[in-house]
N, C-alpha and C positions, 0 to 999 in steps of 0.2 A: 356430462357437459350440458345436455338439454335442461336438466334441473337447475344448474348454476345460472344459465342464461335466463331462465324463467325468473329466478330470484332477482337477478340483476335488473331485468325489465320491470318487475313489480316495484323494486326500490325506486327506480327512476320515475315510474308512473306516479308513485305515492308522492314524491317530491313535487312533481309537476302539477298534480290535480288536487292535492289536499289544500283546500281554500279556507277551512274553518278552524285552523290552528294557528298558533303564533309561537314566538320564541323569546327566551330571555338569554341575553348574551352580555358579555362584559369583560373587564380587565381587572384583575386583582393585583394590587401593588403593596410594597412594603414601605409604609410612610416613615418608618424610622431608618430607612436605608435608601434615602433619596428617591423614593418612589420607584425602586427597581421592580421588575416583574416578580410576582410571588408564585412559583410553580408548586403543584401537588397539594394545593389547599382544597378542602372539601366544600362543595356547594350542594346543599340539600334543601328540597322543598319540605317545610316543617310538617311533622306528623305523617310523613310518607316515606317510602323507601326510594323515591325518585331522586337522583342526584348525579353528580359528576365531580371531576377534579380539574383544576386548572393545569394548562400545559406549560412547557418550558418558558413561554412568553407571558405567563400569567393569564392566559385567555381561557374562557370557559363558554359552554353553550348548553342550554336546556332547550331542546328543540321539540317541535310537534306537540306542544302543550295545548290542551283545550282552552278555549276562551274562558276567562275568569280572573279572579283576584287571588294572589298567592303571597305567602310569607316565606322568605328564603333565609336560611341560616348559613353563614360563612364561617369556617373554622380552620385553624392550623395549629399544630403543636407548638406551645410556647407563646401563642398570640391570643389576644382577647377575641372571643367570638363576636360576630356582628350579625344582628337579626334585623331584617328589613321587612316591614309590613306593607300591605296594600300595593303590591306590584301588579299592575293591570296588564293582562295579555289580551290583545285584540286580534281579530281574524286577519290573516295575511299581513301582519306587522311584526316588527322586532322591537322589543323593549330592551334597552341597554342599561345595565346597572354596573357602574364602575365603582369599586369599593377599595379604599385604602385600609390596610390592616397593620396592627402593631401591638406593642405591649399594653397599650391602653386602647379602649374602645374608640372607634371612629365617631366623630361628631356628625350629626345629621347633615350639616351643610357640606361635609366632605364627600358625601355619597352623591354621585351623579346618576340621576335616573332620567331616561329620555326614550320616547317612542317615535319611530320614524317609519315611513313607508319605503324609504330608500334602503331596504334591508340588505341589498348586496354590498353596500359600502362598509357595513359593520360585520356581517357574517364572514367576509373575506379575511378578517383578522383572527378568526377563531381556529383556523385549520393550518396544520403544518404545510409548508410550501406555498400556501396561497398568498401570503403577504409579499413574498419575494417577486420582484419584477423579472429577474433573471431565472433561468431554469436551474434551481438549486434543490438538492435533496439532502436530508439529514437523517442520521441514524443515531439514536441516543443510547445511553448506558442501560436503560431498562430493557429495550428491545434486544440489545446485545446479550444481556444476561439471560433473557428468555430463550434465545437461540443458541446458548452455550458457546458464545464466541469469546475467545481468550486473547486475540491479537488483532491489530488494526487491519492487517492485510486481509484476513478472513472477513472482518467486519464489512469492508467496502464491497466485497463480492456479493453482499446481500442487496446491493443497489442495482437498479436496472442497467444492463449493458456493461457490467464490469466483471472481468474474470481475472484469475491469478495465474501467474507464471509458475508452473510446477517446479518445486525445489527451491524457490526463491520467495522473497516478500514483495516482488514487483507485480504490478497490476496492469491490465489492459482496459482502457476505457473507450468504448465504442470502437474496438479493434485497434486502437492506437496505444502503443506501449510506452515504456519508461521515458523515452526522450520527449514525448508530447505532453507529459503531465507535470504538475508542480505539487510539492509537498510542503506544507507550512504548519507551524505550531503557534496557535493564537495569532494567525495572520502574519507571522514572521518566518523567514525561510530557514530551512534545515539543510545541513551538508549531507553528502552521500557517504555511505560506508564502503562503497565498492568503486574502485578506480574506473570501471567500465560503465558505471551507471550515473545518471543524473540525480536520481532521487534516493533517499535513504530507504532501506528495506522496511516496509511497514510492519513486517512480522516481528520486529524487535520491540514494538510498543505494546505493552500489556494494557488491556482495556481498563485495569484498575485506575489508571492515571487520568482517564478522560471523562468528560461530561457528555460530549457528543462529537460526531464527525460530520463535517459539512462537505458536500461534493458539489462544486460549481461546474456545470457542464457548458455553460455559456460564459463568454468573456466579459469581465467588468474592468474598466480601465484602472481601478484601484489596485488590481493585481498585476504582477509581473507579466510581461508580454510573451515570455517563452512558454507558450500554452497552445494546445490544440485539442487535447483530450479532456482534462479536468484539473481544477485546483482542489486538492484534497487537504482540508484544513482540520487539524486535530485540536479540539478545544479542551484544554486541561481542566480538571475538576476544580471548582471554586465553591467551597462549602459555605452554607449560609444558616444551617439549622443549629439546634442545641448540641452540646458536646457528645461525642461518641468515641469508642475505641473498639476495633474489631480485629480478631486474629483468625487466620484461615489456614487450613492444611489441605493438601491434595496428594493423591497417589494414584498410579495407574500403570498399565502395561500396554505394549504393542505385541500382537500375536506373532508377527514375524520375528520379533526380537527374542521373546521368551521361548520360541520354538527352537532356538539354537542352544545346543548343550554347552558350547563354549562361545564366549563373547570376547573379542579382542579390540584393543585400542593402542594408541601410541605409547611408547615408553617416554616418560618425561612430564607431560602436562598433568596438573592436579585436577581434582574433580570440582574445585570451586570456580575455575575459569580465570583466576588471577595468576597468570603465568606469562613470563617474558624471558626470552633467551636470545643472547647474541652469539655470534660465532667466536671461537676461541682465538687467542693470540697465536701468531705465526701459523696460520692454517695451511699455507702452501709448502712449508718445509717440514712440518711435524704433524703427526696424526694426534690432534688434541681434542677431537670431538668427544663429548662426554655422554651424549644420549645414544641409545642403542638404535641400530638399524632395524631391529627385530620387533615384532608385535608383542604386546603384553596382555596376558589373560586378565580380565577384570571381574569384579563381583557381579552378583545377580542384577541384570539390567532392569531395574524397577524405576519408573518415573516418579518424581516427587516434587513438592513445592511447599513453601510457607510464605505467608504474607501478613503484614501488620499495617493497619491504616486507622487514622483517626482525624477528627476535626472538631472545631468549636467556633462559635462566634459570640461576641460580647460587645458591650458599649463602653465608651470612654466619654463621660460627660453626657450632655443632651444630644449632641449633633454628630458624634463620631462613632462609627461601627467598625469593628475589626473582625476579620474572619481568618481562620487558620485551617490548613489541611496538609496532611502528610501521608505518604505511603512508602513502604519498603517491602520488597519481595525478592525471593530467589526460587527459581524452578530449574529443573533439568529434565531431559528426555533422551531416551535411547531409541535408535531405529536400525533396521537391517534391510539391505536391499540385495537381491540376488537376481541375476538376469543375464542378458547378452549385450555386448557392446561391439560395434563394428565401425570401421572407418575406411576412407579412401575408395568409395564405390565408383567404379568406372562406367563408361557408356555401354558396356556389355553386361551390366548388373553384377559384376564380380567385385567383392570387397577386398581391399588390400590387407586389412587386419580383421581378425575374428576372435573375440574373447567370450568366455564365461567370466562374469565379474561378481565380486562380493564386496559389499560396502558396509562396514560397521561404523556407526556414528554416535556421538554423544554431544549434546548441546546444553548450554547453560544461559540463563537470563537473570541478571541482577539489576533491579530497578530501584532507584531512590528518587522521590519527587516531593517537593514541598512548595506551598505557596502561601503568601501573606497578602491580604487585601485590606485596605484602609479607605473608608468612605466618609466624607464629611460634606453634607449638603450637596452641592453640585459637582463635587470633585471626587474621583475615585482613582487610587493608585494600587497597582498589583505587581507583586514580584513573583516570578516563577523560577524555580531551580530544578534542573533535571540531570540525573546521572544514570547512564546505562552502561553495563558491561556485558557484552554478548559474545559467546564463544561457540565455535563449531569444531569438533574434532572428528576426523574421518580416517579410518584404516581401510584402504582400498587395495583389492587384489584382482589381477587380471590373468587368466590362464588361456592359452591358445596360440593362434597364428599372429605373430607380431608384424611380419611382412611376408606376403606370399612369394616374393621373389628374393628374399634375403634372410632376415632373422626368423628362426623357427618356422620355416616355410611349410612344414608338415604338422605344426602344432607343438605343444609342449613348452612354449614360451611362458615366462613368468614375469609380471611387472607388479611391484608393490609400491604404493605411494602412501606415506603417512603425513597427514595434514593437520595442523592446528592453526585456526584463524581466530583472532580476537579483535573486537571492535569496542572502543570506549568513546562515549560521547558525553561532553559536559556542556550544558546549555544554561545560560542566564538570560532572563527577560525582565524588562521593566516596562510597564504599560500604564498609560494615563488617559483619563477621560474627564473633560471639564465642560460643564454647562454654564454659559455666561448669559443670563437672562433667558427669555423664551426663544430667541431667534438664533443664537450663536453657540456653536459647539466646537471644541477642539479636542482631537484625540491624537495620541502619539505613542510610539513604542520603539524600543531599542533592544537588540539582542547581541550576545557574544556566544559563538559556538566554537568548540574545539573538538575535532574528531581525529582519532588515531586508529588505524587499521593495521594490525601486525600479522605477519605470517612467519613466525620464528622457526627455523629449522625444519622446513618441509623436506621430506626425504623420499627419494625414488631409487628403486633397485630394478635392474633388468637382467634376467638370466635366460639363456637359451640351451637347448639340449646339446650335449657333446656330439651326438650323432643326429643329424637332421632327420634320418629315417627311423629314429627311435625316440618319439616324442615323450614317452613315459620313462625314459632312461635318465641317467645322471645329468646334472646341469652345470654350466660353467659360464664365466664371463668371457671365455676365449674368443668367441665369435660375435660379441656385441659390436655393432657397427659404428656407433657414435659415442663420443666422450660424454655428451650430455645425457645419455641414457641412464647413467648412475650419477646422482647429484644430491647436494644439499642446497636448499634455497632459503634465503632470508629477505624479507621485504617489509617496508614500512611506508604507509601512506599517512601523511599529516595534512589536515585541512583546517584552516582557521578562517572564520568568517565573522564579519561585523555587519549588521544590518540596522537600518533606521527607517522609520516612517513618520510622517507628520501630515495631518489633514485638518482643514478648517471648513466648517459647514455653516452656511447662512440660509435661514428659512425665510420665505416671503409669501405674500398673497394669502392672508388669513381668510378662512372661510367661515360660514355661519355655524359650523360645529366647533369653533375655536381651535381648529387645526390649520395647518399651512398646506396650500396646494403645491408649493414649489420649494426646492432647495438647490443651492449651488455648493459644490465641494471642490476645493482646490487643495492639491496635495503633492507631496514629494516622497519618493522611495530611493534609498541608496543601499547598495550591496557591494561589499568589498571582500574578496575571497583570495586566499593564498593557498596553493596546492603544491605539495612536494612529495614525490614518490621515488623511493630508492629500492633497488634490489641487487643482491649479490648472490650469484650461483656458483657453487664449487662443483666442478665437473671432475669425476674420477675416471681419468683416461686409462683404459686397460691396454696393456702392451700385448698385442696378439702375436708378436714374433717371439715370445718366450712361453714355455710350457705353463699352463694355468691349471690349478687344482680344480677338482669338482667342488661345488658349493651347495650346502643345504639351504634352500630358499628361506627357511625359518631360523637360520643361524648364520646370517651374513656377517655378524661381528667377528666370526672366526676368520674371515677373509680381510675385511677392511680394518687394518690395525697397523701399528708402527712397524712391526716385524716385516710384513709384506710390502710396506712402503719402502723400507730400507733394502729389501731384496729386489726391488725394481719390477714388481708385478703390476704396479699402477703408479700414476702420479696425479697430483691435485692441481687444477688450474681454474681460472675464471674465464669469462668470455674474452677478456682482454689478453690473456696469455698466462704464462707460468711465472714463477718467482723471479725469473731473469729480467722481467720487465718492471721498472720502478713503480708504474701505476697499475699493476695487476689487480690490486685490491680496491681500486676506485670503483664504486658501484655504478651500475646502469641507473639512469635517473631520467625523470622528466619533472619539470616544475614550471609554475606559471602564476600569473595574477589575472584576476578578472574583476573589472570595475563596471558597475552599472549605476548611472545617475538617471532618474526618471522624474518627470513632472506630469501632472494630469489635471484635467478639468472635467467634472461631471455635472450634468444638469438633469434634474428630475422634476417633472411637473405633471400634476393631475389635471388634464384638460377638462375632465368631467368626473363625476363620482365613479364612472365606469372605466375611463380610459386614462392610463398613465404611461408616460414615456421617460426612459432613462437613456440619455445620450451623452457621450463623452469622447475625449481624445487624449491619448497618452504619447509622450515622446520619450524614447529611451536612447541614451548614448551608451554603447557597449564597446568595451575594450577588453580583449582577451589575448594575452600573449603566452607563448609556451616555448620552452627550449628543452633539448634532450641530448643525452649521450648514451647510446645503446649499442647492442651488437649489430644493429643495422646501419649505424652511422651517427654523426653529430649534426645538430641543426637547430633552427628556431623558426617560428611562424607567428605572425600577428594577424588577428582578426578584429577589424574595427567596423562598426556599423551604427548609423543613426536610423532608428525605426520610428515611424509615425503610425500610430495604431488607433484608428477610430472604432467605436463600438456603439451599437444602439440596441436597446431592449424595449419592448412594448407589451403592455398587459391590458386586455379588454375583458371586463367582467360581464359575461353574457347574462347571468342571473346571479342570485345571491350565493349559489353553490357551484358556479361554473366560471372558469377562466379560459381565455384564449391568449397565448403568449407567442411573441415573435422576437428573435434576436439575430443580429448579424454583426460580424467583427472581422478585423484583420489582426493576425498575430504572427509570430515567427517561431522557429525551432533551431536552437543552437546545437552544434556537435559537442561531444564531451572531450575532456582532456585525453583520455586513453585512446579515443578514436583518432585524434589528430597527431599524437606523438608517434614517431617512427620507432615503435617498441614491439618486441616479439614476446607474447605471453604463450607459454607452452602448457597444454593439457594433454591427458591421455587421449589419443585418437583425434585431437583437434588443437591447432595452434591459431593464434590471433595476432594480426599486426595492424598498426595504425596507418592512417593516410593523412599527411599534412595538407593535402589539397581540399579537405572538407570545408564547407562554408554553410551558413544558415539557410534553412528553408523558409519560404513565405507561405503562410496559411490563411485561407479565407473560409469563414465558418458561418453557417446559417442554420437556425432552428425554428421550428414551429411546434406548439404543444397545446393540447386541449386537456383541461382538468375538470373533474366533477367530484364534489365532496358530499356524498349522500348524508353522512353523519360525521361528527367531529373526529371519529377514529377510522373513517373509511375514505377510500379514494379510488377513482377510476380515471386513468389518464392515458392519452394516446399522443405520441409525438413523432415527428420526422426531423431528420437532420441531414445536412450535406456539408462536405468539406472538400476544398480544392487546395492541393499542396503543390507549390512550385519547387522544383529541384529537391525532391524528397531524399532523405538519407536512409540507406538500407545496408544491412550486412549481406555479403555475398562470398562465394568461393573464388579465390584468386586462381588464375591460370598459372599453375606451378606444379612441380613434382610433389610438393608437400601438402597441397590442397588447403593452404591457410585460409582463414576467414578474415576479411577486412571490411571497411566501410567506405561508402562513396555516395555522392549525389548522383544516383543511378539513372536518372531520366529527367525529362522536362516537367512532368506533372504526375500527380496521383489524385484520385477521386475516391470519396467514400459517401455512400448514400445509405440511409438506414431508417428504420422505424422502431419505436419503443412502446411497450404496453405495460402498465402497472395496475394491479388490482389489489385492494385490501378490503376485506369484507368481514363484518361480525355476523357469524352464522346464527348464533343465538346468545342472548344475555338474560339470565335469570337472577333474581334477588329474593332472598328469604329473610324476613324479619325475625329476630330472636330477642330475648330480653336484654342481651348485652350488645348486640351489633346487627348490622345488616350484612348478610353473607352473600357473596357473589359466586356465580357459576356461569362460565361463558366459554364459547368455542369460536375461534377466529381463524381466518386463512388469508394467505397472501400469495400473489404470483406476479412475477415480472419477467419480461422477455424482450430481447432486441434481435432484429434481423438486419444484416448489413450486406451490402454489395460494394466491393472495393476493386479498384483497378489502377494500375500504373504502367507507364511505358518504360522500357529498359533500353539503355544506350551504352554499350561498352566503349565505343570510341570517345564518348563524352568523358567517361571516368578516366580513361587513359590520358586524354589530352589535359584534363584539369590536374591530374596527379603529376604529369610530366612537367607542367609549368612550374611546380615547386621543387623539381629535382628529385622526385621519388615516384617514378612511373609504376603504376599498378595495372595489370592486364585483367580485364573482365570481359569474357565472351558469353553473354547470357544465352541460355537455352531458348528462352522465349523472348519475343519482342515486347510482350506485355503480360502481366500477371497480377495476382492479388497483392495487397499490402502485407508485408511481414507482420506476424503477430495478430492478424485480424481473423477472428472466428466469425463465420457467417451468422451463427445463431448462438445466443447465450440466454439461459433461463434460470430462474430461482423460484422455488415454491416452499411454503411452510404452512403447517397447521398446528395451532396451539390450543390446549385445553387447560383451563384454570378453575379450581374449585377451592372455596374457603370452608373449613369445618368449624372454625371458631375465629375469634378476633386474632389469635396468634398461631393458628394452624391452617396451612393450605398446601396445595400441591399444584405444580405446573408441568405439563408434558408438551414437548415440541418435537415434531418431525420436520427436518429441513433437507431440501434437495437442491443440487446445483448441476448444471450441464453447460458445457461449451463444445462447439463442433471443431473439426480439424482446422489448424491454422499453420501458416508458413513459419518455420524457424529460420531458415536461410535460403536465399535465392539460388537456384541451380545454374550451372554454367557448363560450357563446352559439351553440350548434348546430354548432360545429366539432369535429372529431375530436381525439383525443389525439395529441401529437407522439410518434412511435415511433422508437426506434433499432433498426434491422434486425439480427437475429442473424447471426453469421458463424462460419466455421471457419478456424482457422489451423493451419499445419503447418510444423514446423522440423526441420532435420537438423543434428546436431552430431557432429563427429569430433575426438578428442583422441588424441595419440600421444606416448609417452615414447621419445625417440630414444636418449638416454644417461642416465647418472646425473644429469646437470646440465641437459640440454636437453629441452624439450617443445614441441610444436606443437599448434595448434588451428585447426579450420576450422568455420565455421558458415554455414548457408544458411537464412534465416528468411523467414517469410511466403511460403512456396512456392506457396500457392494464390492469393495476391494477390486476396483477395475485395474486392468493392466495399463501401466504407463508406457507409452510407446512413441518412438520417433522413427520415421521411415523416410527413405529417399524414394520419391514417387516415380512410377513408370512414365515414360514419355512415348506417346503413340506416334509422335512426329513433331520435330522441333519447328517452331514458327520463325526461327532465325535462318534465313536463306544461306548463310555462310557455313552452316553445320549440316553434315550429312548423317552421321551416326546418331543414334539415340538410344536411351536406356529402355529396355524392353519389359521390365517388370519391377514391381515394388520390392525394395530391399529394407528390412528392418535393421536399423543401426543402433537402437537402444530399446530395451524392454525390461520391465521389472514390475513387481507389485509392492505396495506399501504395507499391507497387513491391516488388521483391525486395531483401533485404539479405544481403550476403555479407561475411564477416569472416575474416581470417587473423591468428593471434596466435602470438607466440614468447615463451618464458620461459626465463631462464637462472638456475639456482640455485647459489649459491656454497657 
């Protein structure tokens, strides 16, 4: 640590006191493509090995150059090289050289060369994040490749203050979970694939489709106001270079999976993921179900994948350029979990159920994406099409005590659940940008999204010992207590969404650099969503008053059949009743519409070369209606709100390499449909029910951040943030015999205070000149961390009163009068070290070690003297190696989860409740979930034509 601090100090000192050097900076543009930024172009000082490349914005920097005169060569594949002579570097000054490039060489009068002592106003454009007035961080495809990241959920966890929810693709930003974040694709909204979530799972997006991911942690009124954590924007790849085609293959294993001599999945679903099943005709009078209740042994569980991608760009006439890109991929993976699962922990620390569990799973991801871009002078039109088909198949088995006072009280209980879940997303986007003269710009976009989430024929079996005192003896359905303990479940979520945006920007107050100090943007956003969720569950009611045979847990088909139905051993019913009721097959459902109309005004002005302000206000009219018919009753609820949302961001450039930023805003947080519908979702050991009394929270956000950019690829930043949330929404344990989890506006306020640190450092950079090329050899490191303190007050009487007002009273007696925010880890950190070496122009190797840590966080709030449910913090460690063997062939090797930590959820001990109405309290921690994921190894091969 001392060595690192010494290096950091010397770097800062060098920047501060080196007075006899200067810099050459600038912007490279594509003159044949309406002067769009030209990334990854080479910038070399002639006859030397000193050089750099332009970044995503076409910006480059040659810094700390000795005073003198230089010749610079600018080159890019497929473009005419440009050589500029007699570029003068003066002490303590910046020379700006902006160069347009294209198929033909740039004319001399097209090249802009300027030297200025106001070096901070130009250098600010060279570094990632520095140009943004808001607190925005981006991670690009090159960095994701270096870190071996394959999906967007994992990608965003490499950003300061972000962690991922175990087992899902949902993320926490600054301790705030799914409900506080926004996910967009090219700045247009995406629907959710999960009825209980606001955002689509980021893990379903393969990084092959993206160019970068932008994470806005401070609010800009151009975005939707349902925001408190971050706006995560996935930018799809838009290819601009010469034609290419690449094919890739990958294979791998998980050690926990291959360690199993037998691997089991559901009978029915295929391995491609394209499977759909509806319940049979006359299901209440005849046993017509075709799929087996029993598990099916599968082939060797080896992970695999294949991908094809290609792109090209070409010109039509003199002024029109067309770009094309497409990618198609399929991948699968197997996993196995083995551990313990407990539920219903009481105030004496005794659990109601206690299982050993086994979970065999198989997942698929099919991705197709294509885009077409057309650019003519000041106009650009882009079309993006995306199709995703994501499936998850799980074979779950639970062995042990089902209910300490009833079913299998001494152990020997058996529960099997077979799950197949499929999510399909179709997204179409049309985007346009138009430059009308120097001052006026118009951009617009429209999208249509259709998402379907299916759970066809989920099957659950529950068996108990014939004799309670003989847990290892024969099993039967004889003493199973509830008809719903054996069931087949069919559900479908359909979400259709149309979104539009339109913005017009006017620039004013031209300055001496021929740029504009100010601009005003007026815009509109509209979002129109329709949601429909239906579920039908067939319960197999066992008649306990007739003799029941013993049943082999792995041959349940021998019991559930037409013969035993005819013999009166069981009958089939839905939650509405038996075949005697005419509407027995009507599904449970909730459905609704959500409409948001928003207008905004943004004002940006540079009051000086150092000080810029972005201020705006947004108005949103929100209408969300929902109706339901479920096992808990029928009803409807409307939520209407007009939100006025101001926001301001400021940036002050302390020096050419330092920024100070400030932001403040007001936003809101909407409840989700599943949370407001009076619907009961049943899981093993945990059920969930909605609360129609939910309403939106109001959020106040403030940020301050200092940034230092020692070199173009380095950053040191330190930030602080605060959030004040009125009427926060939380999940909690309902006061009932079943210990259901519900949602409520659980108190008057919640607060979050935190600090963030980010460091990126180039430890060394060496270059060796050969006859054919300049070969690079470098080592770099990165570290980011955030520390948060959160607090909220809890008020059970408030929850009861607000739910009673809508006719659905929910009782919540919190163990604590105040506690931390659910999902908030106090400490989150990421670190990585990368080594890169070139052996020749077409041969190189890159090695990366990456680590992530998050501390304990609350899963659900405790009640009635029981502690909070806590997710235990873990550390993960990954190793990634990539090598370019030839111009066309590359190999990759990754080893992930090398520490293989125990994933654990526990109900915390309570040393004494802070609620004066409660006397008893939980005396010790009780683990309610525990397992390990195993080590993941993957080998990949890519061939580029």
